C-alpha positions in Angstrom: 41.4 -14.2 25.9 38.1 -14.8 27.8 37.1 -10.9 27.2 37.5 -11.6 23.4 35.8 -14.9 23.7 32.7 -13.1 25.7 32.8 -10.5 23.2 32.5 -12.5 20.4 29.6 -14.5 21.9 27.7 -11.2 22.8 27.9 -9.9 19.3 27.0 -13.2 17.9 23.7 -13.6 20.0 22.9 -9.7 19.4 23.2 -10.5 15.4 21.1 -13.7 15.9 18.4 -12.0 17.8 18.5 -9.0 15.1 17.8 -11.5 12.5 15.1 -13.3 14.2 13.3 -9.7 14.9 13.7 -8.6 11.4 12.4 -12.1 9.8 9.4 -12.2 12.3 8.4 -8.7 11.9 8.7 -8.7 8.1 5.0 -10.1 8.5 5.3 -12.5 5.3 4.8 -16.0 7.5 1.9 -17.0 5.3 0.2 -16.1 1.9 -3.5 -16.0 0.9 -4.9 -16.4 -2.7 -6.9 -13.3 -3.9 -9.5 -13.0 -6.4 -11.6 -10.4 -7.7 -15.3 -10.3 -6.5 -16.3 -11.2 -9.8 -15.4 -14.9 -9.3 -18.0 -17.0 -8.0 -16.0 -19.8 -6.6 -15.1 -19.3 -2.7 -12.7 -22.5 -2.7 -11.1 -24.7 -5.2 -8.9 -28.0 -4.9 -5.0 -27.7 -4.8 -4.6 -29.2 -8.2 -6.9 -26.6 -9.8 -5.0 -23.6 -8.2 -1.6 -25.1 -9.3 -3.2 -25.3 -12.9 -4.2 -21.8 -12.5 -0.9 -20.5 -11.6 1.0 -22.6 -13.9 -1.1 -21.2 -16.8 -2.6 -24.5 -17.6 -6.1 -23.5 -16.6 -7.1 -20.4 -18.7 -10.9 -19.9 -17.9 -13.1 -20.1 -14.7 -16.0 -22.4 -14.7 -18.3 -19.9 -15.9 -16.1 -19.5 -19.1 -14.5 -16.1 -17.8 -11.0 -15.6 -18.6 -8.6 -15.9 -15.8 -5.8 -13.2 -15.4 -2.9 -14.4 -13.3 -1.2 -11.7 -11.5 2.3 -12.8 -9.8 5.1 -10.8 -8.0 8.0 -9.8 -10.6 11.2 -11.3 -9.2 13.1 -9.1 -7.4 15.1 -9.1 -4.2 11.9 -7.4 -2.3 9.7 -10.1 -3.5 11.6 -13.2 -3.5 10.4 -14.1 0.0 6.9 -13.3 -1.1 7.0 -15.7 -4.0 9.0 -18.4 -2.1 6.4 -18.6 0.8 3.6 -18.8 -1.7 5.2 -21.4 -4.0 6.3 -23.6 -1.3 3.4 -23.1 1.5 0.3 -22.6 -0.8 1.2 -24.7 -4.0 3.6 -27.1 -2.5 6.0 -26.3 -5.4 9.4 -24.8 -5.8 9.5 -21.3 -7.3 11.8 -22.8 -10.4 9.1 -25.1 -11.1 6.6 -22.6 -12.0 9.0 -20.3 -14.0 9.8 -23.7 -15.9 6.0 -24.0 -16.8 5.6 -20.7 -17.6 8.5 -20.7 -20.0 7.4 -24.0 -21.7 4.0 -22.3 -22.2 5.6 -19.3 -23.9 8.3 -20.6 -25.8 6.1 -23.6 -27.1 3.7 -20.9 -28.1 0.9 -22.8 -26.1 0.3 -19.9 -23.5 1.3 -16.8 -21.8 3.1 -16.1 -18.8 1.4 -14.3 -15.9 1.1 -10.7 -15.4 3.8 -9.4 -13.1 3.3 -6.8 -10.2 6.0 -5.0 -8.2 4.4 -4.3 -4.9 1.2 -5.7 -2.7 -0.5 -2.3 -3.4 -0.3 -2.9 -7.2 -1.2 -6.7 -6.6 -4.3 -5.4 -4.8 -5.2 -2.8 -7.3 -4.7 -5.3 -10.5 -7.1 -8.0 -8.9 -9.5 -5.5 -7.4 -10.1 -3.9 -10.8 -9.4 -6.8 -13.3 -12.6 -9.0 -13.6 -11.5 -12.9 -13.5 -8.3 -12.0 -11.6 -6.4 -14.2 -9.2 -3.1 -13.2 -7.2 -1.6 -13.6 -4.0 -0.5 -11.6 -1.0 1.0 -12.0 2.5 -1.5 -12.5 5.1 -1.1 -9.2 6.3 -3.6 -7.0 4.7 -7.2 -7.1 5.7 -8.7 -4.1 3.9 -9.4 -5.1 0.2 -12.2 -3.7 -1.4 -13.4 -5.6 -4.4 -11.2 -8.5 -3.6 -12.0 -11.8 -1.7 -9.7 -14.6 -0.3 -10.1 -18.1 -2.0 -9.9 -21.0 0.1 -8.0 -24.1 -0.6 -10.7 -27.4 -0.7 -9.6 -30.2 1.8 -6.4 -28.8 2.5 -4.0 -30.5 4.8 -0.9 -28.5 5.9 
């Protein structure tokens, strides 16, 4: 009986270690907001960033149209979307989807453009004037893309 319990405990510890290694090695601990270099702003208040990603703010301060890019809801992107929504926007993912659906079905706005991969996000934001998106904070090589900071951010 003791041997079976020891084996069970050993297997449980190994599984927990494997899960923690997988989670920490994914590199998706934080997200950053990225914009095309055509955007003059270096930082924006959180309420403006929320308005942009919920599709309520459609133009930059200089009048340029905002092109919002988000990750398509897939199993692979769920973690990126959840971390961005909760850590950056301080919203739950369903709250964003609800705002997008309200805009589309009421005829007052659009939903954001959807991408499948980090590489596609970087490509779209770097080649689309006025574009904004987000990526995990694992990339540093981003031509034609800059990080947008949040003003007066309190973690």
